[in-house]
N, C-alpha and C positions, 0 to 999 in steps of 0.2 A: 211575338212569340215565333218560335221556329216551326216551319212546316216542311214536310218532305216534298222534294221536287218530283219524284217518281214513286209509284206504288211498289211495295216490296213483294217479290214473287212468292208463291205458295211454298216452293221448295226452300227458300231462304227463311221464311218464317217456321217452317217445320224443323229446319236444322237448329234453330234457336231453342225450340220447345223440346228437342229430343232428350233433354236431361230431366224434364219435368214429369217423371213417372213414378208410381208408387212401387216401392221395394217391399219384398217380403222381409218379415222380421227374422233376425238370426236366432234360430232356436238350438238349444244344447239339450242333450239327454243325459241326465244324472245316472251315474253308475251304481249308486246306491239304491234310489228309489224307482228307476227306469221311467221317470216322469220328464216330460219335455218342458222346458222353461226358457225364458230370456236370457241371454248371456249377461252376466254381471248384475243379476237381480236375484233377490231371495224368493223363495216361493213356499206356500203352505201345502203340506200333505199329511193327511191324518193328524190334524191338530198340532202339528210340528213345523216349525219355520226352518228350511233348509237353505244354506248358503255355502257353495264350494264344497259340497258333500258332507257337510257337518251340520248337527242340529244347532241352531243358534238359539231358539226359543221354543218352549213347550206351553201349550194352552191347555188348561185343565178343562175337561168336559163337564156337562151339567150334572151328571152322576157322581163324579168325584167331589163336587162341591157340596152336594147333599149329605154325603157321607162324613165329611170332616167338620 
C-alpha cells in the first residue's frame, strides 16, 4: 500500500478543499405571481401549479369538491 513520504501542509490541504462549499440556490422571481422559486422548477401558489409564468395545473379546493 502506498504511504505519503511527507505530511501535506495546511495550505495545500485548504487549497484542495476550497471548492467544497455550500452554494446558495438560484432563485427566480415570477413576474405573474411575484413569488420566488427555483429555476426550472414548477411551484404551487394558491392551489395552482405555475411553470414559466403559466398555469400548468389547478387543484380544486375542499369547498369546490363539496358543491359538485
